[in-house]
C-alpha positions, 0 to 999 in steps of 0.5 A, spaced: 418 097 434 420 096 427 424 102 424 422 099 417 419 104 412 412 103 411 410 100 404 405 104 400 400 101 395 395 104 391 388 100 392 385 102 386 378 098 388 378 102 394 380 109 392 386 109 397 393 109 398 394 103 404 401 103 408 403 097 410 408 096 416 410 089 420 405 085 415 399 090 417 395 095 414 398 101 418 394 107 415 391 109 409 389 116 405 383 116 401 382 119 394 378 121 388 381 123 382 378 126 376 381 128 369 385 134 372 384 133 380 386 129 385 382 130 392 385 127 398 379 127 403 381 123 409 388 120 412 388 115 418 394 112 421 392 106 425 393 106 433 400 104 435 403 106 428 403 114 430 410 117 430 413 112 425 413 116 418 406 112 416 402 119 414 408 122 411 409 116 407 402 116 405 402 123 403 409 123 399 406 117 395 399 120 394 403 127 391 408 123 387 402 120 384 398 126 383 404 129 379 406 123 375 398 123 373 399 131 371 393 132 376 393 138 381 391 137 388 386 139 393 387 136 400 381 137 405 384 132 409 388 136 415 394 132 415 395 132 407 394 139 407 399 141 412 404 136 410 403 139 403 404 146 406 411 144 410 414 141 403 415 146 398 417 142 393 410 140 392 407 147 392 406 147 385 401 141 385 396 145 390 389 147 387 388 154 388 381 157 388 380 161 381 386 158 378 385 154 372 386 146 373 387 145 365 392 148 361 
């Protein structure tokens, strides 16, 4: 088992972030983007890569990307939503019902 950190790439053609480890796609996080919002509906880590930080690498990359684009985040995906809740440094990105998306 490799201890190397996953490399995450934005596959814009497929609208998802892909994590690569050991030369194989280890997981992905789907997204939808509007002018104001990034939505993360589904994240999946391939069998054999669970527990190796792949999901966390995907979540961190996706949220950093949303921040760099000035987007709020809506995460119906339970993994991304839970990760966001556990990392207070990203709480400011969370879209809240009733809040304004644009300034």
